[in-house]
N, C-alpha and C positions, 0 to 999 in steps of 0.2 A: 537481537533485533528489537527495535522499539518503534512505536507508532505515535505520531502526533499529527492528526489529520490536518492537512493532506499529505504529510510526509511519512515515509518509511525510512528509518535509519538503520543501516546494517553496520554492526560493530565487528570489526575484524581484528583479531589478535595477531600482532606481528613482532618481529625481533629487529632491532637496529643492526647496522652493519657489523657491530662487534659480536653479534650472535648471542649475546647475553641479556642485554637490556630489552625489556618488553615494553610495548606501547600498543595502544588501540587506535586504529584508523577508522574513521567514520565515513560511510558513503551515504548520501542522502538522495532519495528518489521521490519526486513529487507527482501526485496523481490528483484527479478531481476529488476523490474521496478515498480514505483508507479505513479499514476495519480490523480490529484485533479479534482474537478467538473469543472474546467476551460478548461480542454483539450477537444478537439472534438473527435468524433468517428474516424475520419480520422487520427488524430495524434496517437491515440492509435493503430489503425490498422498498420500504417506505422512503428511504433516503435516496436511493440510486435508480431504482427501476420505475417506480410509480410515476415520478415526474416526467419521464420521457415516453410513456406508453402512447400518447397521442402521436408523437413523431414516428414511432415504430409502426403503428397501424395506418399511417398516412404516407406510406412509401419512403420513410426516412431510413437512413442507415446508421447503425450504432455499433460500437465495439465494447465489449465488457471483458476485462481481463480479471481472471480469478485464479488464485493459487491457494492450495491448502486442503 
């Protein structure tokens, strides 16, 4: 897997129909922001949470997807 904000690219090892030849298939997923394991919680908060706090506290609805 690799990260290139706002993309997450999943690299999947596969074999061609001959069962011998290997290749990599890439799947791209785009989000508002992406973070790798190198970012701190503070960086994540400053970039993604802090800018929407007014919306949250003024009856807004948000969804945050986190994995890891």
